[in-house]
N, C-alpha and C positions, 0 to 999 in steps of 0.2 A: 504493500500500500504506500509506504514511504517513497519507494523508487518511482511509482506511478505518478504521485503528486509532484515529485522533483522533475520528472521528465516533462509533465504537462506545463509546469511553471517555466522551464527552460524554453519549451516550444513557444509559449505565449510571449516570453521576452524576446526571442528571435523574431517572431512575427511583428512585434511592436517596433523593433529596431528597423526591420525592413520597411515597414510602413512609414516610419519617420524619414528614412532616406529617400523614399519615393516622393514624400511630401516636400522635402528639401529640393529635389530635382525640379519640381513644378514651380518653385518660388521664382519670381522675377528678380532681375538684378536691381540693386539699390543704387541711388546716387551717392551713397556713402562708400567710398573705396575701402575703408577699413572693415566695414561690415561684410562686403563681398569677399575680402581677403580672409576674414575669420571663418566664413561659411565654407569656402573652398578648402581651406586648410583642415577644417574638421572632417570634410568628406575624404580628402586624400591623406588622412592621418596614417602614419607608418608607411608612407610611400616615398622612399628615399630617392626614386628616380624622377619625381615630379619637382620641377625647379620653379620657384617664385622669385622673380628678379624685379625688385623695386628700383625706380629711377625717376628723374625729373625731365619732363618734356620742356625743352627750351630753357632749362634751369629754373622753372617756376611751377609747372603743373605736375602734381604727383600722378604716377602711373605704375602699373605692374604688368610685367610680361610673364606668362606662364607657358611652360612647355614640358614635354616628357623626353628625357634623354634617350637617344637611340631611335626615336620616331620623328624627330624634327631636324631640319637642316640648320645646324648651329652657325655655320659660316655665313649663310644667307641672312640669318637673324641678326648677326653682328653688322653685316655690311648694309643690309637693306632696311633694317628696322631701328636698331639701337643707335647706330651712328647718326643718321639724319634726325632722329627725334631728340637726341641729346645735344644737338648743336645750339650754342648760345645765341646765334643769329636768327633763330627761328622766330623770336618775338612773341607777341601775344596772339593767341588763337582767337579768330573771330567766328569762323565756321569750321567745325571739326572735319566734316566730310570733304570740304574743299581743300583744307590743309593736308588731309591724307592723300588726296589726289595729286598734290604738288610734291609731297615729301616721301611718300612710301612707294618704293619701286617694287611692289609685289603685284603680280598679275591678277591674283584672286583674293579679294577681301570681302568677307561676309559679315553683316551685322547680326549679333546674337543678343537676345533679351532675357533669356531664362538661364537658370543654373543647369538645367538638363542639357541645353544646347552647348554650354561650356564643356560639360563632361563628354558629350558626343564628339565634339571637334578635338578636344585634347586626346581622346582615345584613338583617333585616326591619325594623330601626328601634327595637327594644325596648331601652331602657337596662338595664344589668346592675349589680347591687349585690353586691359581695363584702365579707364581714365577717371580721375576724380571729377565729381559732379556730373557724370554721364550715366544714365540708366540703361546703358547698352555697352556691349563689348564688341571687339572685332576679332574674327577668326581669320588668320593669315594662311594662305595656301602654301605653306613651306614644309609639308610632310616629306620625309625621306627616311627610308629604312633599307636594310640589306635585303636583297632578293636574288633569286637564282636567275641566271641568264637563260635565254631561249635555247633549248637543246632538242635533240632528236628523241622522240618517245621510244623508250626501250620495250614497252609492252605491245606496241603496234608497229613493228618494223616493216618496211616495204622495200622492194627492189627499185621500183620506179614510182616516184612521187615526192612530195615535199618532205623536208627533213626537220621542219619546225614543229614544236610541241608547246602546249599550254604550260604555264608556270603557276606558282602559288599566288602571284599577284593578279588580282582581278582587273586592274587597270591595263596590265600588259595583255591579258587575255582578250579584253574588249578591243584593244588596238589591233590584235591579230585578226579579229573578225572584220573590223572596219577596213583594214587594208585589202581584204579580199572582196568585200561587198561595199563598193564606193557609191552608195546611194543613200539618200535620206529615208528611204523606205525601210531600212534596217532600224528597228526600234529597240530600245533597251530601257526597261522599267526596273528601277532599283527599289529594294526594301531591306529592312533589317530584321533578322530572325535570331532569337536567343536573348534571354533575359540578361545574362552577364557578358556573353561574348559579343552580342550585337553584330553578328556576322552579316556582311553585305551580300545580298543575293540579287542577281540581275536576271530578269526574264527577257530573253531576246527572241524576236520574231520578225518576219517580213510582212509589213503592212500591205494588204491587197492580195496576199497569197495565203497566209495562215487563216484558219477558220476562227471567226470571232467567238463562237461558242467554246472552242478549245481554249482560247486565251482566257475567257472568263472562268472556265473550270480550273485551269492551272492557278490563276490568281486566287480563287476561292480556297483551294487546297493549301496553298502556301500561307495565306493569311490565317488559316485555322491552326497553324502550328504554334504551340506555346510550350517552349522547352528552355531549360536553363542555358544550353550552349549548343552550337553547331560547329564541329571541328572538321568535318569533311562532307562532301556531297552525298556520301552514303547515308548520312542522317536524313537529309531531305528526301532521298529516293525511297527510303523505307517508310517515311511518314506520309507520302502522297500516292503510293502505288495502289492499284485497284484491289488486288488480292494479296494480302500480306502472308497468306499461308501457302502460296504456290512456290515450288522450287525454281520456277522459271522466272528470269528477270523480265519485268514489264517496262523497263526503261533502259536506254543504252547509255553507257558512260564511255567517254573517249578522251584521249589526250591530243587528238589531231584536229587542228583548226579546219583543214579541208573537209573532214568528215562532218564537222559542225556546220560548215557553210553549205555543203550539199544537202544536209537535212533541212536547213532554213529555206533553201530554194525549193524543197518539196512540200513546204507548208507546215513543217514541224516546229516545235518550240525548243529552244536551247536554254537551259538554266545554268548560270555560272555562279559559283560559290567562292567567296574569298578564302584563301588559305589552302586551296587544293588545285592541282593541275587537271583534275577530271571534271568535265562538264557533263550534264545530263541532257539527253535528247528524248523527247516524248511527242507523240506516241510512237510505238514501234510494233513490228510484227516478228514472228519467229524467223522469217526469211531474211529480214534485215540484220538479224544477229549472225546469220551464216554468210553474209557478204562482206568482202573486204574492199577498202577504197581502191586497192590496186586492180580490182576487177574492171574498173572504169578507165584506168590509165593505160592498160595493155589493149591490144587489138581485140575486137569482140569475140573472135574465134578462140583465142587463148583464154580470155575470161570465162567463156562458156565451158570449155573443157575443164579448167581448174574448178569451176563451180560444181560440175558433175562429180569430179573426183572428191570434192568436199562432202557432197551428199552421200556418196558411197561410204566414205570413211566415217561419217556420222552414224550410219546404220551399224557399221562394224563396231564402233566404239560403244554403242549402247547394247547390242545384242550378241556379239560373238561369244563372250564367256558364258552367258545364260544358255545359248543354243548348244554350246559344247557340253555343258553340264547335263542338259536335258537329253541329248542324243546318247551320251555316254552312260547315263543312268537308266533311261527308260526305252530308248529307241535305237538299240544297237543294230537292228535290221536295216537301218538307213545307211550304215557305213559299209563301203566295199570290204569284202572279206580280207584282202591283203592288208588294207589299212587297219582293219579291226584287229587282226592278229598282232600287228606292230604296236598298236596302242595298248592291247592287253598285256603284251610282254613288257612294255615300259611301266605298266602299273602293277606288275606282279608283286613287287616288294613294298608298295605304298600302303601304309596302315590306315589312311583316311579315305572316306568316300569322296567322290568328285566334288560334291558341294562344299565340304570342309576344305578340300585342297584349293578350290577356286577362291574361297574367301580368304584363306591364309595368304595366297599369292597377291590378290588384289589389295588387301590391307597393307602388305609389305611394300608393294609398289607405290601406293599412295603416300605411305610414310616417307619413302625415299624421295619421292618427288617434292613433298613439302619440305623435307630437310634441305634439298638442293636449292629451294627458293629462299629459305630463311638464312642459310649460311652466307658468308661473304662471297662476292662474285668470283674471287680468285680460286676458291676451293669448292664452291657450290656445285658447279657442273661436274667436276672431277669426282666428288663424293657420290653424286646421284648415279653417274654412269658406272664407275668402278664398283660402287656398292651393289648395284643391280646385277652386274656380271658375277661378282664374287659370291653374293648370297644365292643367286640363282644356280650357279654351278655347284656350290656347296650343298644346297638343298637337294639337287638331283642326285649327287653322289651319296648323300646320307640316306636317300630313300624316303625323304619326307614328301616330295612332290615329284611328279613325272615330267619328263622333258616336253611332251606335247602341251602340258598346261603352262609351262614357262613360255613357250612360243605363243600360245594364245594370249596370255597376259601382256607379253611384249608387243604383239601386234595391236592389241587393244589400246595400250598406252600411246603408241605411235599414232594411231588413228585419232585419238583425242587431241593430239597436238595440231591437227589440221584445222580445228575449229578456230576461227579468227578472234572470237570474243571470249574472254576468260570467264565471264559470268555464265554464258551459255555452256561452255565446256565443263565448268564445275557442277552445273545442274545435272548434266548427263552422267558425270562421275558419281554423283549421289544416287541417281536412279538406277545405276548399274547393280548396286547391291541388292535392293528388293527384287530386281529382275532375276538375279542369280538364285535367290532364296526361293522364289516362286517356281523357277525351272527345276530346282532340286526337289521340290515338293510335288509338283504336278506335271513335270515334263514340258513338252511343247504346248500343252494345253495351258500351263501356267504362264508361258511366254506370251501366248496370244491373249490371255486374260489381262496380263500386265499392260500390253500394248493397247487393248481396248480401253482400260481405265485411263491410261495416259492420254490417248486421243480424245476421249470424252472430256477430260479436264482441259486440254488445249482448246477444244471447240467452245468451251464455256468461258475461257479466259479473255479479258479485255485489257487494253492499254489506253486509258483515258477514253473509253468508249469504242475504240477501234478493235474489231475482232482480231485475235492473236494469229489466226491462220489465214487472214486476208492476204492476197486476193484469191486464194484457193478455196477457202470456206469462210464466207460465201464466195462463190465463183465470180470473178470479174475478169472477163477475157481481155479487156483493154490493158490491164496491168500484168498479165501473165508473161509478157515479153521481157520482163525483168525479174523473173523468179527462177524458173528451171533453166533458162538461158539468159545470156546477156546480149540483148539485141544491139545492133550498131547504133551509134548516136543519132544518125539521121532517121531512125525509126522511133526513138524515144522522145516523141514530140509532145507528150502529155504528162502531166504530173500524176502522182498516185491519187486514186479516186477518193479516198477518205481523208486525205490531208490537204491536198491542193486543188480542191474542186472550185474554189472561188476564182482562181486564175488558172484555167485548165491547161492552156498551151504554153510550153516553155520555149518553143522555137518556131520558126517559119516552116510551112509544110514542104518546101522544096529544097531540103538540105542534102539530099542524096547526091553524091558525086556523079558527074556526067563524064563517062569515058570518051565521049566525042571531042571534048576539049583538047585532049592530048593528040588526037588525029589531026585536028586543024593546025596545030603548031608544027 
């Protein structure tokens, strides 16, 4: 009873303190400079990186400059703010705004009138200037912090294509989009999400191409989020997806600006989150997760063949271990006699049934793959490859697993690497285990039952209202030329039906090359 009362009293105290802080943030600035200084110092108590720099403007008027070390450009503060303001020749101020225009060589100056605005601008690195007898302050656009340079994305490497990738700075990311879409129709709406982090989130779309209903739905879902902090775009993705219990991703995350731009041109919405190089694209379909940006940079015949190869290995990645277990356990009559004798001889000393053997090898392979990802780059690849070879060979020699099972698991692992999106690949890796268990329990009937359950789930899945298996279910013949095959660019004259219907045509109808032009020359 005592601890319960103590806990409740502490909770009430914490809530009252939070309420007091929120009330302080809504308070307007006073004309008394000392009162403003005392209030801000109480808010930033025990914050050694927050600098309060008092000085005199023109040797007469008291003022205070506030900034956070590491977030503001101190050199520019000294040269463009403190030096001109502290000159004795400044004289008496008649109009503060006109005097600022004459003396302050800062391109972006914004008036602020509440304590909450002061906290917001200080947090993003903008220094604050508070002047005696003024019921407002000035936020100076002198933010500067360390950031990573634009580099090639490591998770989405291509042979032919751009080598630029998004960074953790949202300003750099928006500039990468603007550089590729040089039109005012590219719109970017900013908002802040997170009670404490106040993470900047930007919703980007193409006006006149994106569906207004889609934009309204995206903004509604984002504004509904009430969380203490957003550290990565995965927070946003998990809070706004249609079906949170599905293993399949309902949004695409990418580090490549060209992928984001191509999605914008198809009528999709791109969500940028400050502090992460991964942007979110919505809505998507299953087939967009199986497409690579390089499919559209190579010639259409090459892109089509690679896409077919990808589909074949997708099926192998999902079904090969389960089909092997089902055939070996229940349907030996399907295997040719010579091959069946060879497989039986290899399994003669194996103490486990095929189901347990497959689970052991799959779990070991996934552990090795995860270890290779988490280890440093210099040793990660070597550990995963050497570990797989050594453990596989040792397991075969020890009679724990059979050689055909090692081959099946190895081929399955290689097939999973052909899936271009990590989120789609890991979903199939998760589903592989229940498929193996169902195959071990019911044979091929269990495999078919698992496929039926999976396809039923995919048919019911939506991404912001767009059917997940579109354009194949429901069938849209107009969009099929970019699903099973990659049609040449002169045939891709329309945007996807469910995302770019407001601006249907993306090019003129007469883009097909004319071979007669070469004959005339």
